[in-house]
C-alpha positions as CSV (number, residue, x, y, z in Angstrom):
1,M,5.8,11.3,-20.6
2,D,2.4,12.2,-22.4
3,V,1.1,14.6,-25.2
4,R,-2.7,15.4,-25.3
5,H,-5.0,17.4,-27.5
6,K,-7.9,18.9,-25.5
7,K,-10.9,20.9,-26.1
8,M,-13.0,22.7,-23.4
9,G,-16.3,24.3,-23.9
10,K,-17.2,27.9,-23.2
11,G,-17.4,28.5,-19.6
12,E,-16.2,25.1,-18.8
13,E,-13.4,25.0,-15.7
14,L,-10.6,23.0,-14.7
15,R,-9.9,23.5,-11.1
16,T,-6.6,23.1,-9.3
17,Y,-5.0,20.3,-11.4
18,R,-1.5,19.7,-10.0
19,L,0.9,19.0,-12.7
20,P,2.4,15.6,-12.3
21,A,5.4,16.7,-14.5
22,S,6.8,19.8,-16.1
23,A,4.4,20.8,-18.9
24,F,4.0,22.8,-21.9
25,L,0.4,24.2,-22.6
26,Y,0.0,25.5,-26.4
27,T,-3.3,27.0,-27.3
28,L,-4.9,26.8,-30.7
29,R,-7.9,28.9,-30.7
30,G,-10.3,30.2,-28.3
31,S,-9.7,32.5,-25.1
32,A,-9.4,31.8,-21.3
33,R,-8.0,32.8,-18.0
34,V,-5.3,30.5,-16.8
35,R,-3.7,30.3,-13.4
36,L,-0.4,28.7,-12.7
37,D,0.2,29.0,-8.9
38,D,-0.2,32.5,-8.0
39,S,0.3,34.0,-11.5
40,I,-3.0,34.9,-13.6
41,H,-2.6,34.9,-17.6
42,R,-5.4,35.8,-20.0
43,V,-4.4,33.6,-23.1
44,G,-5.8,33.6,-26.7
45,R,-5.0,31.8,-29.9
46,F,-1.3,30.6,-30.3
47,H,-0.2,31.2,-26.6
48,V,2.5,29.0,-25.0
49,L,2.6,28.5,-21.2
50,H,5.2,26.4,-19.2
51,G,5.1,25.2,-15.6
52,G,7.1,22.8,-13.6
53,K,6.1,19.6,-11.8
54,G,3.8,20.3,-8.5
55,M,2.5,23.7,-9.9
56,C,-1.3,24.1,-9.6
57,L,-3.0,24.8,-13.2
58,S,-6.5,26.1,-13.3
59,I,-8.6,27.1,-16.6
60,I,-11.6,29.2,-16.9
61,T,-12.6,29.4,-20.7
62,E,-14.3,32.5,-22.0
63,D,-14.6,30.9,-25.4
64,V,-14.2,27.2,-26.8
65,L,-10.7,26.5,-26.2
66,E,-8.5,24.1,-28.1
67,Y,-5.1,23.3,-26.8
68,Y,-2.1,20.8,-26.6
69,I,-0.5,19.8,-23.3
70,I,3.1,17.9,-23.3
71,L,4.1,16.5,-20.0
72,Y,7.8,15.6,-19.7
73,K,10.5,14.8,-17.2
74,A,14.1,16.0,-17.7
75,T,16.7,13.3,-16.7
76,L,20.4,13.8,-16.2
77,A,22.7,12.0,-18.5
78,L,26.4,11.0,-17.8
79,P,29.1,12.1,-17.7
80,G,28.9,15.5,-15.8
81,R,26.0,14.3,-13.9
82,K,27.3,15.7,-10.6
83,E,28.3,19.2,-11.9
84,I,24.9,19.4,-13.8
85,A,23.0,18.2,-10.6
86,Q,24.8,21.1,-8.6
87,L,23.8,23.6,-11.3
88,L,20.3,22.7,-11.2
89,E,20.0,23.0,-7.5
90,K,20.6,26.8,-8.2
91,E,18.8,27.3,-11.4
92,N,16.2,24.6,-12.8
93,P,14.6,25.8,-16.1
94,F,12.4,22.8,-16.2
95,Q,10.7,24.2,-13.1
96,N,10.5,27.9,-14.3
97,Q,7.1,29.4,-15.1
98,Y,6.3,31.6,-18.3
99,A,3.5,32.5,-20.7
100,F,3.9,34.2,-23.8
101,A,2.4,34.7,-27.4
102,P,5.1,33.7,-29.7
103,H,5.9,36.0,-32.8
104,Y,6.1,33.1,-35.2
105,P,3.5,30.5,-33.9
106,L,3.2,28.2,-37.0
107,P,6.5,26.7,-36.7
108,L,5.6,25.5,-33.2
109,Y,2.2,24.4,-34.5
110,D,3.6,22.1,-37.1
111,K,5.9,20.5,-34.7
112,V,3.4,20.1,-31.7
113,K,0.6,18.6,-34.3
114,L,3.2,16.1,-35.7
115,L,4.4,15.3,-32.1
116,E,0.9,14.5,-31.1
117,Q,0.2,12.3,-33.8
118,E,3.4,10.4,-33.6
119,W,2.8,10.0,-29.8
120,R,-0.5,8.3,-30.4
121,E,0.7,6.1,-33.2
122,A,4.3,5.5,-31.7
123,S,6.2,2.1,-32.4
124,E,9.4,1.6,-31.0
125,L,11.0,3.4,-33.8
126,G,8.4,6.1,-33.5
127,K,9.4,6.6,-29.7
128,L,12.6,8.0,-31.1
129,H,11.0,10.3,-33.4
130,V,8.8,11.7,-30.7
131,K,11.8,12.7,-28.6
132,A,13.6,14.2,-31.7
133,L,10.4,16.3,-32.5
134,F,10.0,17.3,-28.8
135,H,13.7,18.6,-29.0
136,Q,12.9,20.7,-31.9
137,F,10.0,21.9,-30.4
138,V,11.5,23.2,-27.3
139,Y,14.6,24.7,-29.2
140,E,12.0,26.5,-31.6
141,L,10.2,27.6,-28.5
142,L,13.2,28.7,-26.4
143,Q,14.6,30.6,-29.5
144,Q,11.5,32.8,-29.8
145,L,11.3,33.4,-26.0
146,Y,14.9,34.7,-25.8
147,R,14.3,36.8,-28.8
148,Q,11.1,38.4,-27.5
149,G,13.0,39.0,-24.2
150,I,10.5,37.1,-22.1
151,E,11.9,36.5,-18.5
152,P,10.8,33.4,-17.0
153,L,9.6,33.4,-13.4
154,K,11.2,31.1,-10.8
155,P,8.9,29.0,-8.9
156,D,8.1,29.5,-5.2
157,L,9.5,26.5,-3.9
158,V,8.4,27.0,-0.4
159,A,5.0,28.1,-1.5
160,Q,4.6,24.9,-3.5
161,A,5.7,22.9,-0.6
162,V,3.3,24.4,2.0
163,A,0.4,23.9,-0.6
164,Y,1.4,20.3,-1.1
165,I,1.6,19.6,2.6
166,R,-1.7,21.0,3.3
167,E,-3.2,19.2,0.4
168,H,-1.8,15.9,1.3
169,S,-1.3,16.0,5.1
170,S,-3.3,13.1,5.6
171,R,-0.9,10.8,3.6
172,S,2.3,9.3,4.8
173,L,4.8,12.1,4.0
174,T,8.5,12.5,4.6
175,L,10.8,15.3,3.7
176,E,12.2,13.0,0.8
177,S,8.7,12.3,-0.6
178,I,7.9,15.9,-0.5
179,A,11.1,17.1,-2.2
180,E,10.8,14.3,-5.0
181,E,7.4,15.5,-5.7
182,L,8.9,19.1,-6.3
183,E,11.8,17.6,-8.2
184,C,14.7,19.1,-5.7
185,S,16.9,17.7,-3.1
186,A,15.7,17.4,0.4
187,G,18.6,19.5,1.8
188,H,17.8,22.4,-0.7
189,L,14.1,22.3,0.3
190,S,14.7,22.1,4.0
191,R,17.0,25.1,3.7
192,L,14.6,27.2,1.8
193,F,11.7,26.2,4.1
194,K,13.4,27.2,7.1
195,N,14.7,30.5,5.9
196,K,11.2,31.7,4.9
197,M,8.9,29.7,7.3
198,H,11.4,29.6,10.4
199,T,10.5,25.8,10.6
200,S,11.2,22.7,9.0
201,P,8.7,20.9,6.4
202,I,7.8,18.1,8.9
203,H,7.3,20.3,11.9
204,Y,4.8,22.1,9.5
205,L,3.3,19.1,8.6
206,G,2.7,18.2,12.4
207,Q,1.2,21.7,12.9
208,V,-1.3,21.4,9.9
209,R,-2.2,17.9,11.1
210,T,-2.8,19.4,14.7
211,D,-5.1,22.2,13.5
212,R,-7.0,19.7,11.5
213,A,-7.4,17.7,14.6
214,V,-8.7,20.5,16.5
215,Q,-11.4,21.4,14.1
216,L,-12.5,17.6,14.2
217,L,-12.5,17.4,17.9
218,M,-14.3,20.4,18.6
219,Q,-17.0,20.1,15.8
220,T,-17.6,16.3,15.8
221,D,-18.0,13.5,18.0
222,A,-15.5,11.4,16.2
223,T,-13.2,9.2,18.2
224,L,-9.6,9.9,18.6
225,Q,-8.8,7.0,16.2
226,E,-11.0,8.3,13.6
227,I,-9.5,11.5,13.9
228,A,-5.9,10.1,13.8
229,E,-6.6,8.1,10.7
230,S,-8.4,11.2,9.1
231,V,-5.3,13.7,9.8
232,G,-2.6,11.2,8.8
233,Y,-1.6,9.4,11.8
234,S,-1.6,5.7,12.3
235,D,-3.4,5.5,15.7
236,A,-4.8,7.6,18.5
237,H,-1.6,7.0,20.4
238,S,0.6,8.8,17.9
239,L,-2.0,11.4,17.4
240,S,-2.0,12.1,21.4
241,R,1.6,12.5,21.3
242,S,2.1,15.0,18.7
243,F,-1.0,16.9,19.7
244,K,0.5,17.4,23.3
245,K,3.9,18.3,21.5
246,Y,1.9,21.3,19.6
247,K,-0.7,22.2,22.2
248,G,0.9,21.3,25.4
249,L,-2.2,19.3,26.4
250,S,-3.6,16.1,25.3
251,P,-6.5,16.1,22.9
252,V,-9.1,15.1,25.6
253,R,-7.9,17.7,28.1
254,F,-7.8,20.4,25.3
255,K,-11.4,19.6,24.4
256,K,-12.7,19.8,28.1
257,E,-11.0,23.0,28.6
258,R,-12.2,24.5,25.4
259,Q,-15.7,23.4,26.3
260,H,-15.5,24.9,29.7
261,H,-14.3,28.1,28.4
262,F,-17.1,28.6,26.2
263,G,-19.4,27.7,29.0
264,K,-20.5,24.2,27.8
265,Q,-21.2,21.4,30.3
266,D,-17.8,19.8,31.7
267,Q,-17.4,15.9,30.9
268,D,-16.3,13.2,33.0
269,M,-12.7,12.5,32.1
270,H,-13.1,8.8,32.5
271,Q,-16.1,8.8,30.2
272,T,-14.4,11.1,27.6
273,M,-11.3,8.6,27.5
274,L,-13.7,5.7,27.0
275,K,-15.4,7.4,24.3
276,Y,-12.6,9.0,22.5
277,A,-10.1,6.5,22.9
278,L,-11.6,3.1,23.2
279,Q,-14.5,3.3,20.7
280,Q,-14.0,1.2,17.7
281,T,-13.4,2.5,14.2
282,P,-15.5,1.4,11.3
283,F,-14.4,-1.7,9.4
284,T,-12.4,-1.2,6.4
285,R,-11.5,-3.9,4.0
286,Y,-7.7,-4.0,3.3
287,T,-5.9,-6.7,1.2
288,D,-2.5,-7.6,2.3
289,I,-1.0,-5.9,-0.4
290,D,-2.9,-2.8,0.5
291,Y,-1.8,-2.9,4.0
292,Q,2.0,-3.4,3.1
293,Y,2.1,-0.1,1.5
294,R,-0.6,2.0,3.2
295,Y,-1.1,1.0,6.6
296,N,1.1,0.5,9.7
297,A,-0.1,1.2,13.3
298,E,1.9,0.9,16.5
299,G,-1.1,-0.3,18.4
300,D,-0.4,1.0,22.1
301,L,-2.8,0.7,24.8
302,F,-4.3,4.0,26.3
303,M,-4.5,5.0,30.0
304,H,-7.7,3.1,30.8
305,G,-6.6,0.3,28.5
306,R,-3.7,-0.3,30.8
307,V,-5.8,0.1,33.9
308,K,-8.0,-2.6,32.5
309,I,-4.9,-4.9,31.9
310,T,-3.6,-4.2,35.5
311,A,-6.8,-4.8,36.9
312,M,-7.2,-8.2,35.1
313,M,-3.6,-9.2,36.2
314,I,-4.3,-8.4,39.6
315,M,-7.2,-10.7,39.5
316,L,-5.0,-13.3,37.8
317,C,-2.4,-12.9,40.7
318,L,-5.2,-13.2,43.3
319,S,-6.5,-16.3,41.5
320,L,-3.0,-17.9,41.6
321,M,-2.4,-17.1,45.2
322,L,-5.7,-18.7,46.1
323,G,-4.9,-21.7,44.0
324,A,-1.4,-22.0,45.9
325,C,-3.4,-22.3,49.2
326,S,-5.1,-25.4,48.0
327,A,-2.5,-27.1,46.0
328,P,1.0,-27.4,46.3
329,T,2.0,-27.6,42.5
330,N,2.6,-24.6,40.4
331,T,0.1,-24.2,37.5
332,N,1.2,-21.2,35.7
333,G,2.7,-22.6,32.6
334,S,5.5,-21.1,30.9
335,S,6.2,-18.2,33.3
336,Q,7.5,-20.8,35.8
337,I,9.0,-23.2,33.6
338,E,11.9,-24.1,35.9
339,A,9.5,-25.1,38.8
340,N,7.5,-27.5,36.8
341,P,9.2,-28.1,33.3
342,T,7.3,-31.3,32.4
343,T,4.2,-33.3,32.9
344,T,4.0,-37.3,32.8
345,S,1.6,-39.7,31.0
346,S,1.4,-43.3,30.1
347,N,1.9,-44.6,26.8
348,E,0.3,-47.9,25.4
349,D,2.6,-50.1,27.1
350,G,1.7,-48.5,30.6
351,Q,5.1,-46.9,30.7
352,A,5.6,-43.3,31.8
353,T,6.5,-40.5,29.2
354,V,7.8,-37.2,29.8
355,Q,6.0,-34.2,27.8
356,A,7.5,-30.8,27.8
357,K,5.3,-28.1,28.9
358,T,7.0,-25.4,26.8
359,R,9.0,-25.4,23.5
360,I,11.5,-22.8,22.0
361,V,10.9,-21.3,18.6
362,S,13.3,-19.3,16.6
363,T,11.9,-16.3,15.2
364,L,13.5,-13.0,13.4
365,K,13.1,-11.3,16.8
366,G,15.1,-14.0,18.7
367,D,14.1,-17.3,20.5
368,V,10.5,-17.4,22.0
369,E,9.5,-19.9,24.8
370,V,5.9,-21.0,23.6
371,P,3.4,-23.4,25.2
372,A,4.1,-27.0,23.8
373,N,0.4,-27.4,23.1
374,P,-1.3,-23.9,23.0
375,K,-5.0,-23.8,23.4
376,R,-6.1,-20.3,22.9
377,V,-4.3,-18.9,19.8
378,A,-4.8,-15.4,18.6
379,S,-3.5,-14.4,15.1
380,D,-3.7,-11.2,12.8
381,Q,-2.8,-13.6,9.8
382,Y,-2.6,-17.2,8.7
383,M,-6.1,-18.5,10.0
384,G,-6.1,-21.1,6.9
385,H,-2.9,-22.1,7.9
386,L,-4.0,-22.8,11.2
387,L,-7.3,-24.6,10.4
388,K,-5.5,-26.9,8.0
389,L,-3.2,-27.9,11.0
390,G,-6.3,-28.8,13.1
391,I,-5.8,-25.4,15.1
392,I,-9.3,-23.3,15.7
393,P,-7.9,-19.9,16.6
394,I,-10.0,-17.9,19.4
395,G,-9.5,-14.6,17.5
396,V,-8.3,-13.4,14.2
397,R,-8.3,-10.1,12.3
398,S,-11.3,-9.1,10.6
399,F,-10.3,-9.6,7.1
400,M,-9.5,-13.5,7.9
401,L,-13.3,-14.0,8.8
402,N,-14.2,-12.9,5.4
403,E,-11.6,-14.9,3.4
404,A,-12.8,-16.4,-0.1
405,W,-12.0,-19.9,0.7
406,I,-14.3,-20.2,3.5
407,D,-17.4,-20.6,1.5
408,K,-15.7,-22.6,-1.5
409,S,-14.0,-24.9,0.6
410,G,-16.8,-26.6,2.4
411,Y,-15.2,-25.8,5.8
412,P,-17.9,-26.5,8.5
413,K,-19.2,-22.9,9.3
414,E,-20.2,-24.0,12.9
415,K,-16.6,-24.7,13.7
416,L,-15.7,-21.1,12.8
417,A,-18.6,-19.6,14.8
418,G,-16.7,-19.0,17.9
419,I,-13.8,-17.2,16.5
420,K,-13.8,-13.5,17.8
421,D,-13.3,-10.6,15.5
422,L,-10.4,-8.6,16.6
423,G,-10.4,-5.8,14.3
424,E,-7.8,-4.7,11.8
425,F,-4.1,-4.2,12.2
426,P,-3.1,-4.2,15.1
427,M,-5.6,-6.3,16.4
428,N,-7.7,-4.7,19.1
429,L,-5.6,-4.9,22.3
430,E,-8.7,-4.7,24.6
431,K,-10.4,-7.8,23.1
432,L,-7.2,-9.6,22.8
433,T,-6.6,-9.2,26.6
434,V,-10.3,-10.3,27.4
435,L,-9.6,-13.5,25.4
436,Q,-6.4,-14.3,27.2
437,P,-4.5,-16.1,24.6
438,D,-1.7,-18.4,25.6
439,L,0.0,-17.9,22.1
440,I,-0.3,-14.8,19.7
441,I,1.0,-14.9,16.3
442,G,1.9,-11.4,14.6
443,S,2.7,-10.8,11.2
444,I,3.7,-7.1,11.4
445,E,6.9,-6.1,13.4
446,K,5.8,-2.7,14.6
447,N,2.8,-4.5,16.3
448,I,4.8,-7.1,18.1
449,D,5.6,-5.0,21.2
450,S,2.0,-4.3,21.7
451,Y,1.0,-7.9,21.6
452,Q,3.7,-8.9,23.8
453,K,2.1,-6.8,26.7
454,V,-0.9,-9.0,26.3
455,G,0.8,-12.6,26.2
456,T,3.5,-14.5,24.6
457,T,4.0,-13.7,20.9
458,V,5.8,-15.3,18.0
459,F,6.7,-12.6,15.1
460,L,6.2,-14.5,11.6
461,P,6.2,-11.9,8.7
462,Y,3.8,-12.3,5.8
463,W,5.7,-10.1,3.7
464,E,9.4,-9.5,3.5
465,G,10.2,-6.0,2.0
466,E,8.0,-5.8,-1.3
467,S,8.2,-9.7,-1.5
468,T,6.5,-12.7,0.0
469,A,7.8,-16.1,1.0
470,G,6.8,-19.0,-0.9
471,P,3.4,-20.3,0.2
472,L,4.6,-23.9,1.1
473,D,7.5,-22.4,3.1
474,K,4.8,-20.2,5.0
475,F,3.0,-23.3,5.9
476,R,6.1,-25.3,7.1
477,R,7.0,-22.1,9.4
478,I,3.5,-22.2,10.8
479,S,3.7,-25.8,11.4
480,E,7.2,-25.4,13.2
481,I,5.5,-23.1,15.8
482,F,3.3,-25.8,16.9
483,G,5.3,-28.8,16.4
484,K,3.1,-30.1,13.6
485,Q,5.6,-30.4,10.7
486,K,4.2,-34.0,10.2
487,E,0.9,-32.8,9.5
488,A,2.1,-29.9,7.2
489,E,4.2,-32.4,5.0
490,Q,1.3,-34.7,4.7
491,W,-0.8,-31.9,3.2
492,I,2.1,-30.8,1.0
493,T,2.6,-34.2,-0.3
494,E,-1.0,-34.5,-1.3
495,Y,-1.0,-31.0,-2.9
496,E,2.3,-31.6,-4.9
497,K,0.4,-34.8,-6.4
498,K,-2.5,-32.6,-7.4
499,V,0.0,-30.2,-8.9
500,A,1.6,-32.9,-11.0
501,E,-1.8,-34.1,-12.4
502,A,-2.6,-30.5,-13.3
503,R,0.6,-30.2,-15.2
504,K,-0.2,-33.1,-17.4
505,K,-3.8,-31.7,-18.0
506,I,-2.4,-28.2,-19.5
507,D,0.8,-29.8,-21.1
508,G,1.2,-28.4,-24.4
509,I,-0.9,-25.1,-23.9
510,V,2.4,-23.3,-23.3
511,K,4.7,-24.6,-26.1
512,D,8.4,-25.1,-25.7
513,G,10.1,-21.7,-26.1
514,E,7.1,-19.6,-24.9
515,T,6.9,-17.6,-21.9
516,V,4.2,-16.4,-19.5
517,S,3.9,-13.2,-17.8
518,I,1.4,-11.9,-15.0
519,V,0.1,-8.3,-15.2
520,Q,-1.9,-6.9,-12.6
521,V,-4.3,-3.9,-13.1
522,A,-5.1,-1.8,-10.2
523,N,-6.5,1.7,-9.9
524,K,-5.4,2.7,-13.3
525,S,-2.1,1.5,-12.6
526,V,-0.1,-1.4,-14.1
527,Y,2.1,-4.0,-12.2
528,V,4.1,-7.1,-13.3
529,L,4.5,-9.9,-10.9
530,A,7.8,-11.5,-10.4
531,A,8.6,-15.1,-10.6
532,K,9.6,-15.3,-7.0
533,G,8.4,-13.3,-4.2
534,G,5.1,-12.3,-6.0
535,N,1.4,-12.6,-4.9
536,Y,-2.0,-12.8,-6.4
537,G,-1.6,-16.3,-8.0
538,S,2.1,-15.8,-9.0
539,P,3.5,-18.9,-7.0
540,T,0.6,-21.2,-8.3
541,I,1.5,-20.0,-12.0
542,Y,5.2,-20.1,-11.7
543,Q,6.3,-22.2,-9.0
544,M,3.7,-24.9,-9.0
545,L,2.8,-25.2,-12.5
546,K,6.2,-24.2,-13.6
547,L,4.9,-22.1,-16.5
548,P,7.9,-20.4,-17.9
549,P,8.4,-16.8,-16.8
550,T,10.0,-14.0,-19.0
551,K,13.5,-12.7,-18.3
552,K,12.0,-9.4,-16.7
553,A,9.9,-11.6,-14.2
554,L,13.1,-13.8,-13.3
555,N,15.4,-10.8,-12.6
556,M,13.0,-8.7,-10.4
557,K,14.6,-7.8,-7.2
558,E,11.4,-7.6,-5.2
559,G,7.8,-9.5,-5.8
560,F,6.6,-7.0,-8.5
561,E,7.2,-3.7,-10.6
562,S,5.2,-0.9,-11.1
563,I,5.5,0.3,-14.8
564,S,4.1,2.7,-17.1
565,L,1.9,1.5,-20.0
566,E,4.3,2.4,-22.8
567,V,7.0,-0.1,-21.5
568,L,4.6,-2.9,-21.0
569,P,5.6,-4.6,-24.4
570,E,9.2,-5.1,-22.5
571,Y,7.5,-7.1,-19.9
572,T,4.9,-9.3,-21.4
573,G,5.6,-12.9,-22.8
574,D,3.8,-15.0,-25.3
575,H,1.0,-15.9,-22.7
576,I,-0.3,-13.0,-20.4
577,F,-2.2,-13.7,-17.1
578,V,-4.4,-10.7,-16.0
579,Y,-5.2,-10.1,-12.5
580,G,-8.1,-7.5,-11.8
581,S,-9.4,-7.1,-15.0
582,E,-12.8,-6.0,-13.5
583,D,-11.0,-3.4,-11.3
584,E,-12.2,0.2,-11.9
585,G,-9.9,1.7,-14.3
586,A,-8.6,-1.5,-15.7
587,S,-10.7,-0.9,-19.0
588,Q,-8.6,2.3,-19.9
589,V,-5.5,-0.3,-20.0
590,L,-7.1,-3.2,-21.6
591,N,-8.8,-0.8,-24.3
592,S,-5.7,0.9,-25.2
593,E,-4.2,0.4,-28.7
594,L,-0.8,-0.4,-27.1
595,W,-2.6,-3.3,-25.2
596,K,-4.4,-4.3,-28.3
597,G,-1.1,-4.5,-30.2
598,L,0.6,-6.9,-27.9
599,P,1.3,-10.3,-29.6
600,A,-0.2,-12.4,-26.9
601,V,-3.4,-10.2,-27.2
602,K,-3.7,-10.8,-31.1
603,K,-3.0,-14.5,-30.6
604,G,-6.0,-14.6,-27.9
605,Q,-3.4,-16.0,-25.4
606,V,-4.7,-13.6,-22.6
607,Y,-6.2,-15.3,-19.4
608,M,-8.3,-13.1,-17.1
609,Y,-8.7,-14.1,-13.5
610,G,-9.4,-12.6,-10.0
611,S,-10.2,-9.0,-9.2
612,F,-9.7,-6.5,-6.0
613,S,-13.4,-5.5,-6.3
614,E,-14.8,-9.1,-6.7
615,K,-16.1,-10.5,-3.5
616,G,-14.6,-14.1,-3.1
617,D,-11.4,-13.8,-4.7
618,E,-9.1,-16.8,-3.7
619,F,-6.0,-15.1,-5.2
620,V,-5.6,-12.7,-2.3
621,M,-4.3,-15.1,0.4
622,E,-1.9,-18.0,0.1
623,D,-3.1,-20.6,2.7
624,P,-3.7,-24.4,1.8
625,Y,-7.2,-23.7,1.0
626,S,-6.6,-20.8,-1.3
627,L,-3.9,-22.7,-3.0
628,E,-6.0,-25.7,-3.8
629,L,-8.7,-23.3,-5.3
630,Q,-6.0,-21.2,-7.2
631,L,-4.7,-24.3,-8.8
632,D,-8.3,-25.3,-9.9
633,T,-9.0,-21.9,-11.2
634,I,-5.8,-21.3,-13.1
635,V,-6.0,-25.2,-14.9
636,N,-9.7,-24.7,-15.6
637,I,-9.1,-21.3,-17.4
638,L,-6.0,-22.7,-19.5
639,L,-8.2,-25.8,-20.4
640,A,-11.1,-23.5,-21.4
641,H,-8.8,-21.7,-23.9
642,K,-7.4,-24.9,-25.0
643,K,-10.9,-26.0,-26.3
């Protein structure tokens, strides 16, 4: 996976580096104390150490230390995969730990030096040579290991799991993800863990999170929501439920009793609940793709939140009863549709026409009865879509109010001034309740039940698995909810005319037989966007402008693929669009020799656009305003290269 030649100065330290793969460390000169998990070794020149994935490596140098580190992953080959897998379950040499000074170090030195050289300069044929050299290195090393009678130490898998859980408890962990990180099966890890710890890994994870929550609860004034997010729960409700499971008390009750025990002034429960349960968390900007993989919240209301809703419902019911005393007709909209299903009005000829008060909308969660002409719409997504249809929402998710197209489209800001900020996913339920929406649009399935407690809710997913629907399809789906298909088709027709004109302008830049790929660089990682279901400008480039994708892009099952740098040449076409070139860590990819050797790069057929860190990026969303801006941006970039 990687070969590195490193030098560390005298007294320099490498602290708790968790091995991302099985690794050999081969020292050339100098001396140091090296720790692999709980084993400490003093190494000098020509020492070899081996550790498995997930082990913790620390180095404290006593002199200038020069060494090679080789990271590798062992994969099973067919046939006989099942039998070998069963054998590896009991005895996995790739996870074993050992350190020794070989009696014949120079043959190993020759091989590792050539291995590192070939790795740096590897061509397609060179990769085959690298693998052959690595096998020779391993053969020579194991031969000397056995001749010298060195007994490898089997790793303490449970200790590694405990360390990993404690280090990453704030992340979204499952038994399967922990086992994958430690390169063992989930069943094997669970059995070992229960035998040694007398509990399951996931139960232990809950205990670690609860203990950390206790510290934050007693030592800070953080809200329950803030504590929940810090220790690994999606929301305060989930934290409270888990906390009570482990401590027998709710977090608030626990804090109150602890403070009373230590002689501190008792606090009023109602004020504590308000402070810790309902206080807002700081605004954090998430893009939609970030949200898809990192953030899911259930968004239930707390006790006092429910009390507020109940009080509001009582007031509403009283208002309706008082209204009934003075007016014989029912005015309660969709909840009493059978009593008053229609209203009447007159057309231009003076003839009476009948207008339905509600409509039926089909969603992935079943048919929903919605107001025929909703006046108070709240949405956690799709603000640009709504505005293009002439619908100004009363409240939206925070990110919607900072979308790139707002400043660039010329849309009157005074029309947006009254839209309320409802926070991040899920939208703040208290604020939502106060707004009294007659229709809520939710894009994340887990949040729908919470929204339905407030009002009529339509579920319209933005992402579908790891893909996204075509932007024009999204717009059509929104228009169907409001019966505004005519308005949507009118904009689509105008937009498609602009697209046709744009194709004429860029005709010939991508020649017949050439292909186009879209590469996204984010957080030192490389992604390739699919021809269908992708995001960040992929629909504009592939579907609107009809630039020809590579076979890899055509055959992707999801909207993108995460790839390692060394396989990038297999995914790139004759022209490359790069999204996120200004992102932190992108230079590491774009300045690499592999990148510079790509045919498209050599020919200057690379087009940089957009960035995660750049404020005002029109490629994050796919509403009509953003699509118009995307089209102009991509066309202008191509025309600039043509000149």
